[in-house]
C-alpha positions in Angstrom: 5.8 17.1 26.3 3.1 15.2 24.5 2.0 11.8 25.7 0.2 9.2 23.6 -1.5 6.1 25.1 -2.9 3.0 23.6 -6.6 2.5 24.3 -6.5 -1.2 25.1 -4.2 -4.2 24.6 -4.6 -6.3 21.5 -5.9 -3.5 19.3 -6.7 -4.8 15.9 -4.5 -3.1 13.7 4.5 0.7 3.3 4.2 -1.0 0.1 6.6 -0.5 -2.7 6.4 0.8 -6.2 5.5 -2.1 -8.5 3.9 -2.8 -11.9 0.3 -3.9 -11.7 -0.3 -7.6 -11.9 -2.5 -9.3 -14.5 -6.1 -8.0 -14.6 -9.0 -8.7 -17.0 -10.1 -7.4 -20.3 -12.9 -4.9 -20.8 -16.1 -6.2 -19.2 -19.5 -5.0 -18.3 -21.1 -6.9 -15.5 -23.0 -5.9 -12.5 -22.1 -7.5 -9.2 -23.8 -7.1 -5.9 -21.1 -6.2 -3.3 -21.6 -6.5 0.4 -20.4 -4.8 3.5 -19.3 -1.6 1.9 -19.7 0.4 5.2 -17.2 -1.4 7.5 -13.5 -2.2 7.5 -14.0 -5.9 8.1 -16.0 -8.6 6.4 -19.6 -9.4 7.1 -20.4 -11.8 9.9 -21.4 -15.4 9.4 -24.1 -17.1 11.5 -23.5 -20.0 13.8 -20.8 -20.7 16.4 -17.2 -20.0 15.5 -14.7 -22.8 15.8 -11.8 -21.6 17.9 -9.6 -24.3 16.6 -10.3 -23.7 12.9 -7.8 -23.7 10.1 -8.2 -20.7 7.7 -6.8 -21.3 4.3 -6.0 -18.1 2.4 -5.2 -17.9 -1.3 -2.5 -15.4 -2.5 -0.6 -14.6 -5.6 2.3 -13.1 -3.7 4.6 -15.5 -2.0 7.4 -14.0 0.0 10.9 -14.3 -1.4 12.5 -14.2 2.1 11.5 -14.1 5.8 14.2 -11.5 6.5 12.3 -8.5 7.8 14.8 -5.9 6.5 15.1 -7.5 3.1 11.6 -8.3 2.0 10.7 -6.5 -1.1 7.4 -7.9 -2.4 3.9 -7.5 -1.2 3.8 -11.1 0.1 6.5 -10.6 2.6 4.6 -8.0 4.6 1.3 -9.7 3.9 2.2 -12.8 5.8 4.6 -11.6 8.5 3.6 -8.1 9.5 1.1 -7.9 12.4 0.7 -11.7 12.3 4.2 -13.0 13.2 6.1 -9.7 13.9 5.0 -6.4 15.3 6.4 -2.9 15.6 6.1 -0.1 18.1 3.2 1.3 16.0 0.7 -0.2 13.5 -1.1 1.1 10.4 -4.8 0.2 10.7 -7.0 -0.9 7.9 -8.6 2.6 8.1 -5.2 4.2 7.4 -4.5 5.5 10.9 -1.4 5.0 12.9 -1.9 3.5 16.4 0.3 2.1 19.2 1.1 -1.6 19.2 4.2 -2.8 21.1 4.5 0.7 22.5 1.8 1.2 25.2 2.5 4.9 25.1 5.2 7.4 24.2 6.3 10.9 25.1 7.6 13.4 22.7 9.9 16.2 23.6 8.8 19.8 23.0 11.0 20.2 20.0 9.6 16.9 18.5 13.0 15.2 18.2 13.0 12.8 21.2 10.5 10.0 21.4 10.4 7.9 24.6 8.5 4.7 24.1 7.0 2.8 27.0 6.6 -0.8 26.1 3.6 -3.0 26.7 4.0 -5.0 29.9 4.2 -8.8 29.7 5.2 -9.1 26.0 7.2 -12.2 25.1 8.5 -13.6 21.8 6.7 -16.6 20.6 9.3 -18.9 22.2 8.6 -17.4 25.6 11.6 -15.1 25.8 10.5 -11.8 27.4 10.7 -8.8 25.1 13.2 -6.2 26.3 13.9 -2.7 25.2 17.3 -3.8 23.9 15.5 -6.1 21.4 13.6 -3.1 20.0 16.9 -1.1 19.9 18.5 -3.9 17.9 15.6 -4.1 15.5 15.6 -0.3 14.8 19.3 -0.3 14.3 19.1 -3.2 12.0 16.6 -1.5 9.6 19.2 1.3 9.0 22.2 -1.1 8.9 24.3 -1.9 5.8 22.5 -5.3 5.4 19.1 -3.6 5.2 17.3 -3.0 1.9 14.1 -2.0 3.5 11.9 0.5 1.7 11.9 2.6 4.9 15.7 2.5 5.4 16.2 6.0 4.1 13.2 7.4 6.0 14.3 5.9 9.3 17.9 7.1 8.9 16.7 10.2 10.7 17.2 8.2 13.9 20.3 9.7 15.4 20.5 7.6 18.5 18.4 4.6 19.7 18.8 3.7 23.4 17.3 1.5 26.1 17.4 3.4 29.4 15.8 0.3 31.0 14.1 -2.9 29.9 10.7 -1.3 29.4 11.8 2.0 27.7 13.2 2.9 24.3 14.5 6.4 23.6 14.9 7.5 20.0 16.5 10.8 19.2 15.9 12.1 15.7 18.2 14.4 13.7 15.1 16.5 12.9 11.5 16.7 13.8 9.5 14.1 11.7 5.7 14.0 11.7 5.9 10.8 9.7 8.2 9.0 12.1 5.5 7.0 13.8 4.1 6.0 10.3 7.6 4.9 9.2 7.7 2.6 12.3 4.7 0.6 11.0 6.8 -0.9 8.3 8.0 -4.6 8.2 11.6 -3.4 8.4 11.0 -1.7 11.8 9.2 -4.8 13.3 10.8 -6.5 16.2 12.3 -9.9 15.8 14.3 -12.0 18.3 18.0 -11.4 17.7 20.1 -14.4 16.7 17.1 -16.7 16.3 18.7 -18.4 13.3 19.1 -17.7 9.6 17.0 -14.6 9.0 16.2 -15.6 5.5 14.2 -18.6 6.7 13.6 -18.1 10.4 11.7 -15.4 12.1 10.6 -15.3 15.8 8.4 -12.4 16.7 5.9 -11.2 19.3 2.8 -11.5 17.1 -0.4 -13.6 17.5 1.1 -16.4 15.4 4.3 -18.4 15.0 5.5 -19.4 11.6 5.6 -23.2 11.7 6.4 -24.1 8.1 7.3 -22.6 4.7 7.0 -24.9 1.8 8.6 -22.7 -0.8 6.6 -22.5 -4.0 3.5 -23.8 -2.2 2.5 -22.5 1.3 3.3 -20.9 4.6 1.6 -22.1 7.8 1.0 -19.9 10.8 -0.1 -21.4 14.2 -1.7 -19.5 17.0 0.7 -18.2 19.6 -0.9 -19.0 22.9 1.7 -16.9 24.7 0.5 -13.8 22.8 0.4 -10.7 25.0 -2.7 -9.2 23.4 -6.0 -10.6 22.2 -5.5 -14.2 21.1 -6.1 -15.2 17.5 -9.7 -16.3 16.8 -8.4 -19.3 14.8 -5.8 -22.0 15.6 -4.0 -22.0 12.2 -3.8 -20.0 9.0 -2.4 -21.5 5.8 -1.4 -19.2 3.0 -1.4 -21.0 -0.2 0.4 -19.4 -3.1 -0.6 -19.5 -6.7 1.2 -18.5 -9.9 -2.0 -17.3 -11.6 -5.5 -16.2 -10.7 -7.2 -18.9 -12.6 -5.7 -21.7 -10.4 -6.5 -19.6 -7.3 -10.1 -19.1 -8.3 -10.5 -22.8 -9.1 -9.2 -23.7 -5.7 -11.7 -21.4 -4.1 -14.5 -22.8 -6.1 -13.4 -26.3 -5.1 -13.6 -25.5 -1.4 -9.8 -25.7 -1.0 -9.6 -22.1 0.1 -11.6 -20.0 2.6 -10.8 -16.7 1.0 -8.4 -14.9 -1.3 -6.5 -11.8 -0.4 -7.4 -9.8 -3.5 -9.4 -10.5 -6.6 -7.2 -9.4 -9.5 -10.1 -8.6 -12.0 -13.8 -8.3 -11.9 -14.6 -10.8 -14.6 -13.9 -13.7 -12.3 -16.7 -12.6 -10.0 -19.3 -14.1 -12.3 -18.2 -17.5 -11.0 -19.1 -16.6 -7.5 -22.3 -14.5 -8.0 -25.6 -15.8 -6.8 -23.9 -18.6 -5.0 -24.9 -18.6 -1.3 -21.7 -20.2 -0.2 -19.6 -17.1 -1.2 -19.4 -13.5 -0.1 -18.1 -10.8 -2.4 -16.7 -7.8 -0.5 -15.4 -4.5 -1.9 -13.2 -2.1 0.0 -10.7 0.6 -0.9 -7.0 0.5 -1.5 -3.9 2.7 -1.9 -3.2 1.4 -5.4 -3.2 4.3 -7.8 -3.1 4.0 -11.6 -1.0 6.9 -13.1 -0.2 8.2 -16.5 3.1 10.0 -15.8 4.9 12.6 -17.9 8.6 13.4 -17.9 7.9 17.0 -16.7 11.5 18.0 -17.4 11.5 17.5 -21.2 9.5 19.1 -24.0 6.6 19.2 -24.6 5.8 18.2 -21.0 7.7 21.0 -19.4 4.8 23.1 -20.6 1.9 23.0 -18.1 -0.6 23.7 -20.9 0.3 20.5 -22.6 0.0 18.5 -19.4 -3.4 20.1 -18.7 -4.5 19.3 -22.2 -3.6 15.7 -21.9 -5.5 15.4 -18.6 -8.6 17.0 -20.0 -8.5 14.7 -23.0 -8.6 11.7 -20.7 -12.0 10.2 -19.6 -10.9 8.6 -16.3 -14.4 7.2 -15.6 -14.4 5.4 -18.9 -11.0 3.9 -18.2 -12.1 2.8 -14.7 -15.2 1.2 -16.2 -13.1 -0.6 -18.8 -10.7 -2.1 -16.2 -12.9 -2.5 -13.1 -16.5 -2.3 -14.3 -17.3 0.8 -12.3 -15.6 -0.3 -9.1 -12.7 1.7 -7.7 -12.6 5.5 -7.6 -11.6 8.2 -9.9 -8.9 10.4 -8.2 -7.7 13.9 -9.0 -4.3 13.8 -7.2 -1.9 11.4 -5.6 -4.0 10.9 -2.5 -6.4 8.1 -1.6 -9.3 8.8 0.8 -7.6 6.9 3.6 -4.8 9.5 3.8 -5.4 12.3 6.3 -4.8 15.0 3.6 -7.3 13.6 1.1 -9.5 16.2 -0.7 -11.7 15.5 -3.8 -9.8 17.2 -6.6 -11.5 15.4 -9.5 -13.0 18.6 -10.8 -9.6 19.9 -11.8 -9.0 19.0 -15.5 -12.2 17.1 -15.8 -12.9 15.4 -19.2 -13.1 18.2 -21.8 -11.9 17.4 -25.3 -12.7 20.9 -26.6 -10.7 22.4 -23.7 -7.8 20.1 -24.4 -7.7 21.2 -28.1 -7.7 24.9 -27.0 -4.8 24.3 -24.6 -2.8 22.5 -27.2 -3.3 25.4 -29.6 -2.2 27.8 -26.9 0.9 25.7 -26.4 1.8 25.8 -30.1 0.4 22.4 -31.0 -2.7 23.3 -32.9 -1.9 20.7 -35.6 -1.5 17.9 -33.0 1.1 16.4 -30.7 2.9 13.0 -30.8 4.9 11.2 -28.1 5.8 7.7 -27.0 4.5 5.9 -23.9 6.7 3.2 -22.2 4.8 0.7 -20.0 5.1 -2.8 -18.6 2.2 -4.7 -20.2 -0.4 -6.6 -18.3 -4.1 -7.1 -19.0 -5.1 -4.0 -17.1 -2.3 -1.8 -18.2 -2.8 -2.8 -21.8 -6.5 -1.8 -21.5 -5.4 1.6 -20.0 -2.8 2.1 -22.8 -5.3 1.3 -25.6 -8.0 3.5 -23.9 -5.6 6.4 -23.6 -4.6 6.0 -27.2 -8.2 6.3 -28.4 -9.1 9.1 -26.0 -6.1 11.3 -26.7 -6.6 10.9 -30.5 -9.9 12.7 -30.2 -8.0 15.8 -29.1 -5.3 15.4 -31.8 -2.8 13.7 -29.7 -1.0 10.7 -31.1 0.8 8.3 -28.8 3.0 5.4 -29.8 2.7 2.5 -27.3 6.1 0.9 -26.4 5.7 -2.2 -24.1 8.8 -3.1 -22.2 9.8 -5.6 -19.5 10.2 -4.8 -15.8 14.0 -4.5 -16.0 13.9 -2.2 -19.0 11.3 0.0 -17.4 13.3 0.3 -14.2 16.5 1.1 -16.0 15.1 3.4 -18.7 12.3 5.2 -16.8 12.9 4.9 -13.1 16.7 5.2 -13.0 17.7 7.2 -16.1 14.5 9.2 -16.8 14.9 8.4 -20.5 11.3 8.6 -21.4 8.5 10.8 -22.5 5.4 9.3 -20.7 4.7 6.1 -18.9 1.8 4.2 -17.3 2.6 2.9 -13.8 0.8 1.6 -10.7 1.8 3.0 -7.3 0.7 1.0 -4.3 2.6 2.9 -1.5 0.8 4.6 1.3 1.3 8.3 1.9 3.5 8.7 -1.2 2.3 12.2 -2.1 5.6 13.5 -0.8 7.5 12.1 -3.8 6.3 15.2 -5.7 8.6 17.1 -3.4 11.6 15.3 -4.9 12.6 16.8 -8.3 15.0 13.8 -8.9 12.1 11.3 -8.8 11.5 9.7 -12.2 8.7 12.1 -13.3 11.1 15.1 -12.5 8.4 17.4 -11.4 10.1 20.5 -10.1 8.2 23.1 -8.1 10.2 24.8 -5.3 7.1 25.8 -3.5 5.8 22.2 -3.4 9.3 21.1 -2.2 9.2 23.6 0.6 5.7 22.6 1.6 6.8 18.9 1.7 9.8 19.8 3.8 7.7 21.9 6.2 5.1 19.3 6.5 7.6 16.8 7.8 8.9 19.2 10.4 5.5 20.6 11.2 4.8 21.2 14.9 1.5 19.2 14.8 -0.2 16.6 12.7 -2.9 19.2 11.8 -0.2 21.5 10.4 1.2 18.6 8.4 -2.2 17.8 7.0 -2.8 21.4 6.0 0.5 21.6 4.2 0.1 18.3 2.3 -3.4 19.4 1.2 -1.7 22.3 -0.4 0.7 20.0 -2.1 -2.0 17.7 -3.4 -3.9 20.7 -4.8 -0.9 22.3 -6.3 0.4 19.3 -8.2 -3.1 18.8 -9.6 -3.3 22.5 -10.6 0.1 22.0 -12.2 -1.0 18.8 -13.9 2.2 17.2 -12.6 0.8 13.8 -13.7 -2.5 12.3 -14.8 -4.0 10.4 -11.9 -6.5 8.0 -13.4 -8.1 6.0 -10.6 -7.8 4.1 -7.4 -8.1 0.3 -7.7 -10.7 -1.3 -5.5 -10.0 -4.0 -3.0 -12.2 -7.0 -3.8 -12.2 -10.2 -1.8 -14.2 -13.4 -2.3 -14.7 -15.7 0.6 -16.6 -18.6 1.9 -19.6 -17.5 3.9 -18.4 -19.7 6.7 -15.6 -17.2 7.5 -15.8 -13.6 8.7 -13.6 -11.0 10.4 -11.2 -10.5 7.5 -10.1 -7.0 6.6 -12.0 -5.3 3.8 -9.5 -2.7 2.6 -6.0 -3.0 1.1 -4.6 0.1 2.8 -1.8 -1.6 4.8 1.1 -3.9 3.9 -0.3 -6.6 6.3 -3.1 -9.0 5.8 -4.2 -9.4 9.4 -5.6 -12.8 10.0 -6.0 -13.1 13.7 -9.7 -11.8 13.8 -10.9 -14.3 11.2 -13.4 -16.8 12.5 -14.8 -19.9 10.8 -18.0 -21.8 11.7 
């Protein structure tokens, strides 16, 4: 039996597929970025005010407070780890750690998890947390009402029981190395049962209570002085929501905001450079820009064609065009914060001559033409135009076909009626999708599928990591997709605040450690 324990109370701590939001046009500016070596923002000098209000700008307002129905980024950004908590938590470094579970035991066959809850935990209204509340939350995420992104994953829970008020016993239908990761999702967070309309009311165990939601404007969180762990370093946090980045940036310049959760394009940074009242911080993210092929249809069912396309692409030039050298070129579907990351960028590096040779080998010596469906935004349009020019140098002609979200979802995602597409994937640990031949890119490699299955039922995390490294390398060697680059996480903040997370590797934007002087 394996036992896992939490190092200390109050430890500072899955995102869905979505099109990329608006970004900027091609730029070439140099910006000095601070604090690249830590997961939180640089410190500010002077005494912090424990009763400060932190005002955060965001472009992602939640559409609901219902923890099993939230679909957009804003839902988890505001609630997860701030108002509601789960048994486990995904840290900003990308690791899974205990949270409401002080420790857990795992049966020798890996199918029974016995969680021992933190002592003294209460909901924000003072009601003690009981194991039965956790059981209700875990059953709710797999219920008929749930539309949680992790509903299918967590359906491996065969039984969920509360042997006593401090213990939760979960029996899985099969061993799952990802189970503890799945529990970090908003859908698996614990809320007080029957607290009111779940669309507009949420009572959790987190360091804040949600005290108001002015839809279309703001959400206010107030420090929960009953919190079982380390109390919030500020008294109140106000999330202000904006329809566009220009209005958000103007509010920051005017001193109406303390920080923004994410800078959507580097061109706005010129407004904040060389101003001592602002800090610019770059971190990493899990947001991957992909050029995907329909691997099941000609000519993309020929690996030589896929390799040729990859070699014709100058990923670094695309990254420079969109992010002015920030971010990171990637060679597979794995960001550096995933345990199975390996630098595979040397596979199909930019080589126009090599691309032409591969096309000739595949029977396309006189060139190749196909259509690319995509949802336009500033950044995606830059990528699309860049790809068009780069591929033309290798004799590949692409027709760009901009579509709306609904059309993309129906045509590409559901019906697989496409040749190629540009898409942004923000999910954590989503390499495993290449083990599903029915996923929209229809990559079908039985060996990869077996490795993915075996990785999930592996006896140890190390075995899982080794198998998924094989998957990452194999899909790159098969040129299953063209992985372009990883978006950076860039934040601009007043120098009066510190303690905010640097990376965008979790669904949550954890605000409890933020201080203001």
